[in-house]
mmCIF entry with sequence, helices, sheets and N, C-alpha, C, O atoms, coordinates in Angstrom:
data_MODEL
# 
_entry.id   MODEL 
# 
_entity.id                         1 
_entity.type                       polymer 
_entity.pdbx_number_of_molecules   1 
# 
_entity_poly.entity_id                      1 
_entity_poly.type                           'polypeptide(L)' 
_entity_poly.nstd_linkage                   no 
_entity_poly.nstd_monomer                   no 
_entity_poly.pdbx_seq_one_letter_code       MNLRAFLWKARLFVLSFFN 
_entity_poly.pdbx_seq_one_letter_code_can   MNLRAFLWKARLFVLSFFN 
_entity_poly.pdbx_strand_id                 A 
# 
loop_
_entity_poly_seq.entity_id 
_entity_poly_seq.num 
_entity_poly_seq.mon_id 
_entity_poly_seq.hetero 
1 1  MET n 
1 2  ASN n 
1 3  LEU n 
1 4  ARG n 
1 5  ALA n 
1 6  PHE n 
1 7  LEU n 
1 8  TRP n 
1 9  LYS n 
1 10 ALA n 
1 11 ARG n 
1 12 LEU n 
1 13 PHE n 
1 14 VAL n 
1 15 LEU n 
1 16 SER n 
1 17 PHE n 
1 18 PHE n 
1 19 ASN n 
# 
_struct_asym.id          A 
_struct_asym.entity_id   1 
# 
_struct_conf.conf_type_id            HELX_P 
_struct_conf.id                      HELX_P1 
_struct_conf.pdbx_PDB_helix_id       AA1 
_struct_conf.beg_label_comp_id       LEU 
_struct_conf.beg_label_asym_id       A 
_struct_conf.beg_label_seq_id        3 
_struct_conf.pdbx_beg_PDB_ins_code   ? 
_struct_conf.end_label_comp_id       PHE 
_struct_conf.end_label_asym_id       A 
_struct_conf.end_label_seq_id        18 
_struct_conf.pdbx_end_PDB_ins_code   ? 
_struct_conf.beg_auth_comp_id        LEU 
_struct_conf.beg_auth_asym_id        A 
_struct_conf.beg_auth_seq_id         3 
_struct_conf.end_auth_comp_id        PHE 
_struct_conf.end_auth_asym_id        A 
_struct_conf.end_auth_seq_id         18 
_struct_conf.pdbx_PDB_helix_class    1 
_struct_conf.details                 ? 
_struct_conf.pdbx_PDB_helix_length   16 
# 
_struct_conf_type.id          HELX_P 
_struct_conf_type.criteria    ? 
_struct_conf_type.reference   ? 
# 
loop_
_atom_site.group_PDB 
_atom_site.id 
_atom_site.type_symbol 
_atom_site.label_atom_id 
_atom_site.label_alt_id 
_atom_site.label_comp_id 
_atom_site.label_asym_id 
_atom_site.label_entity_id 
_atom_site.label_seq_id 
_atom_site.pdbx_PDB_ins_code 
_atom_site.Cartn_x 
_atom_site.Cartn_y 
_atom_site.Cartn_z 
_atom_site.occupancy 
_atom_site.B_iso_or_equiv 
_atom_site.pdbx_formal_charge 
_atom_site.auth_seq_id 
_atom_site.auth_comp_id 
_atom_site.auth_asym_id 
_atom_site.auth_atom_id 
_atom_site.pdbx_PDB_model_num 
ATOM 1  N N  . MET A 1 1  ? 212.965 -55.392 120.395 1.00 0.00 ? 1  MET A N  1 
ATOM 2  C CA . MET A 1 1  ? 211.671 -55.987 120.269 1.00 0.00 ? 1  MET A CA 1 
ATOM 3  C C  . MET A 1 1  ? 211.523 -56.747 118.969 1.00 0.00 ? 1  MET A C  1 
ATOM 4  O O  . MET A 1 1  ? 212.004 -56.305 117.926 1.00 0.00 ? 1  MET A O  1 
ATOM 5  N N  . ASN A 1 2  ? 210.864 -57.880 119.028 1.00 0.00 ? 2  ASN A N  1 
ATOM 6  C CA . ASN A 1 2  ? 210.728 -58.703 117.798 1.00 0.00 ? 2  ASN A CA 1 
ATOM 7  C C  . ASN A 1 2  ? 209.717 -58.065 116.861 1.00 0.00 ? 2  ASN A C  1 
ATOM 8  O O  . ASN A 1 2  ? 208.685 -57.548 117.288 1.00 0.00 ? 2  ASN A O  1 
ATOM 9  N N  . LEU A 1 3  ? 210.039 -58.114 115.567 1.00 0.00 ? 3  LEU A N  1 
ATOM 10 C CA . LEU A 1 3  ? 209.116 -57.521 114.604 1.00 0.00 ? 3  LEU A CA 1 
ATOM 11 C C  . LEU A 1 3  ? 207.794 -58.291 114.499 1.00 0.00 ? 3  LEU A C  1 
ATOM 12 O O  . LEU A 1 3  ? 206.728 -57.708 114.305 1.00 0.00 ? 3  LEU A O  1 
ATOM 13 N N  . ARG A 1 4  ? 207.898 -59.622 114.633 1.00 0.00 ? 4  ARG A N  1 
ATOM 14 C CA . ARG A 1 4  ? 206.670 -60.437 114.564 1.00 0.00 ? 4  ARG A CA 1 
ATOM 15 C C  . ARG A 1 4  ? 205.783 -60.152 115.782 1.00 0.00 ? 4  ARG A C  1 
ATOM 16 O O  . ARG A 1 4  ? 204.558 -60.117 115.671 1.00 0.00 ? 4  ARG A O  1 
ATOM 17 N N  . ALA A 1 5  ? 206.398 -59.955 116.910 1.00 0.00 ? 5  ALA A N  1 
ATOM 18 C CA . ALA A 1 5  ? 205.644 -59.588 118.104 1.00 0.00 ? 5  ALA A CA 1 
ATOM 19 C C  . ALA A 1 5  ? 204.938 -58.258 117.953 1.00 0.00 ? 5  ALA A C  1 
ATOM 20 O O  . ALA A 1 5  ? 203.795 -58.095 118.381 1.00 0.00 ? 5  ALA A O  1 
ATOM 21 N N  . PHE A 1 6  ? 205.626 -57.306 117.340 1.00 0.00 ? 6  PHE A N  1 
ATOM 22 C CA . PHE A 1 6  ? 205.075 -55.982 117.107 1.00 0.00 ? 6  PHE A CA 1 
ATOM 23 C C  . PHE A 1 6  ? 203.850 -56.065 116.156 1.00 0.00 ? 6  PHE A C  1 
ATOM 24 O O  . PHE A 1 6  ? 202.806 -55.468 116.416 1.00 0.00 ? 6  PHE A O  1 
ATOM 25 N N  . LEU A 1 7  ? 204.009 -56.803 115.079 1.00 0.00 ? 7  LEU A N  1 
ATOM 26 C CA . LEU A 1 7  ? 202.941 -56.983 114.100 1.00 0.00 ? 7  LEU A CA 1 
ATOM 27 C C  . LEU A 1 7  ? 201.745 -57.691 114.743 1.00 0.00 ? 7  LEU A C  1 
ATOM 28 O O  . LEU A 1 7  ? 200.594 -57.345 114.479 1.00 0.00 ? 7  LEU A O  1 
ATOM 29 N N  . TRP A 1 8  ? 202.033 -58.691 115.595 1.00 0.00 ? 8  TRP A N  1 
ATOM 30 C CA . TRP A 1 8  ? 200.995 -59.427 116.259 1.00 0.00 ? 8  TRP A CA 1 
ATOM 31 C C  . TRP A 1 8  ? 200.220 -58.528 117.189 1.00 0.00 ? 8  TRP A C  1 
ATOM 32 O O  . TRP A 1 8  ? 198.991 -58.599 117.203 1.00 0.00 ? 8  TRP A O  1 
ATOM 33 N N  . LYS A 1 9  ? 200.867 -57.689 117.964 1.00 0.00 ? 9  LYS A N  1 
ATOM 34 C CA . LYS A 1 9  ? 200.248 -56.786 118.905 1.00 0.00 ? 9  LYS A CA 1 
ATOM 35 C C  . LYS A 1 9  ? 199.438 -55.735 118.159 1.00 0.00 ? 9  LYS A C  1 
ATOM 36 O O  . LYS A 1 9  ? 198.354 -55.331 118.580 1.00 0.00 ? 9  LYS A O  1 
ATOM 37 N N  . ALA A 1 10 ? 200.021 -55.299 117.006 1.00 0.00 ? 10 ALA A N  1 
ATOM 38 C CA . ALA A 1 10 ? 199.301 -54.303 116.196 1.00 0.00 ? 10 ALA A CA 1 
ATOM 39 C C  . ALA A 1 10 ? 198.022 -54.910 115.617 1.00 0.00 ? 10 ALA A C  1 
ATOM 40 O O  . ALA A 1 10 ? 196.993 -54.241 115.521 1.00 0.00 ? 10 ALA A O  1 
ATOM 41 N N  . ARG A 1 11 ? 198.100 -56.156 115.241 1.00 0.00 ? 11 ARG A N  1 
ATOM 42 C CA . ARG A 1 11 ? 196.970 -56.911 114.697 1.00 0.00 ? 11 ARG A CA 1 
ATOM 43 C C  . ARG A 1 11 ? 195.877 -57.003 115.750 1.00 0.00 ? 11 ARG A C  1 
ATOM 44 O O  . ARG A 1 11 ? 194.708 -56.752 115.458 1.00 0.00 ? 11 ARG A O  1 
ATOM 45 N N  . LEU A 1 12 ? 196.258 -57.365 116.990 1.00 0.00 ? 12 LEU A N  1 
ATOM 46 C CA . LEU A 1 12 ? 195.303 -57.468 118.049 1.00 0.00 ? 12 LEU A CA 1 
ATOM 47 C C  . LEU A 1 12 ? 194.667 -56.104 118.352 1.00 0.00 ? 12 LEU A C  1 
ATOM 48 O O  . LEU A 1 12 ? 193.478 -56.019 118.663 1.00 0.00 ? 12 LEU A O  1 
ATOM 49 N N  . PHE A 1 13 ? 195.470 -55.046 118.257 1.00 0.00 ? 13 PHE A N  1 
ATOM 50 C CA . PHE A 1 13 ? 194.980 -53.691 118.482 1.00 0.00 ? 13 PHE A CA 1 
ATOM 51 C C  . PHE A 1 13 ? 193.919 -53.338 117.452 1.00 0.00 ? 13 PHE A C  1 
ATOM 52 O O  . PHE A 1 13 ? 192.865 -52.798 117.787 1.00 0.00 ? 13 PHE A O  1 
ATOM 53 N N  . VAL A 1 14 ? 194.212 -53.653 116.185 1.00 0.00 ? 14 VAL A N  1 
ATOM 54 C CA . VAL A 1 14 ? 193.208 -53.349 115.109 1.00 0.00 ? 14 VAL A CA 1 
ATOM 55 C C  . VAL A 1 14 ? 191.975 -54.158 115.292 1.00 0.00 ? 14 VAL A C  1 
ATOM 56 O O  . VAL A 1 14 ? 190.872 -53.631 115.150 1.00 0.00 ? 14 VAL A O  1 
ATOM 57 N N  . LEU A 1 15 ? 192.107 -55.406 115.599 1.00 0.00 ? 15 LEU A N  1 
ATOM 58 C CA . LEU A 1 15 ? 190.908 -56.292 115.813 1.00 0.00 ? 15 LEU A CA 1 
ATOM 59 C C  . LEU A 1 15 ? 190.088 -55.769 116.968 1.00 0.00 ? 15 LEU A C  1 
ATOM 60 O O  . LEU A 1 15 ? 188.863 -55.710 116.865 1.00 0.00 ? 15 LEU A O  1 
ATOM 61 N N  . SER A 1 16 ? 190.711 -55.389 118.054 1.00 0.00 ? 16 SER A N  1 
ATOM 62 C CA . SER A 1 16 ? 189.994 -54.855 119.209 1.00 0.00 ? 16 SER A CA 1 
ATOM 63 C C  . SER A 1 16 ? 189.367 -53.534 118.860 1.00 0.00 ? 16 SER A C  1 
ATOM 64 O O  . SER A 1 16 ? 188.299 -53.198 119.371 1.00 0.00 ? 16 SER A O  1 
ATOM 65 N N  . PHE A 1 17 ? 190.035 -52.752 117.967 1.00 0.00 ? 17 PHE A N  1 
ATOM 66 C CA . PHE A 1 17 ? 189.479 -51.444 117.587 1.00 0.00 ? 17 PHE A CA 1 
ATOM 67 C C  . PHE A 1 17 ? 188.173 -51.566 116.813 1.00 0.00 ? 17 PHE A C  1 
ATOM 68 O O  . PHE A 1 17 ? 187.205 -50.839 117.036 1.00 0.00 ? 17 PHE A O  1 
ATOM 69 N N  . PHE A 1 18 ? 188.200 -52.536 115.879 1.00 0.00 ? 18 PHE A N  1 
ATOM 70 C CA . PHE A 1 18 ? 187.016 -52.779 115.028 1.00 0.00 ? 18 PHE A CA 1 
ATOM 71 C C  . PHE A 1 18 ? 185.932 -53.451 115.820 1.00 0.00 ? 18 PHE A C  1 
ATOM 72 O O  . PHE A 1 18 ? 184.755 -53.301 115.494 1.00 0.00 ? 18 PHE A O  1 
ATOM 73 N N  . ASN A 1 19 ? 186.287 -54.195 116.861 1.00 0.00 ? 19 ASN A N  1 
ATOM 74 C CA . ASN A 1 19 ? 185.301 -54.882 117.678 1.00 0.00 ? 19 ASN A CA 1 
ATOM 75 C C  . ASN A 1 19 ? 184.901 -53.939 118.819 1.00 0.00 ? 19 ASN A C  1 
ATOM 76 O O  . ASN A 1 19 ? 184.070 -54.298 119.654 1.00 0.00 ? 19 ASN A O  1 
# 
C-alpha cells in the first residue's frame, strides 16, 4: 500500500470524524 494513499485516507477519516 502506498504511504501517500494511507495518509490521504487517514486525513479523510479525521476530517469526516470532526465533521
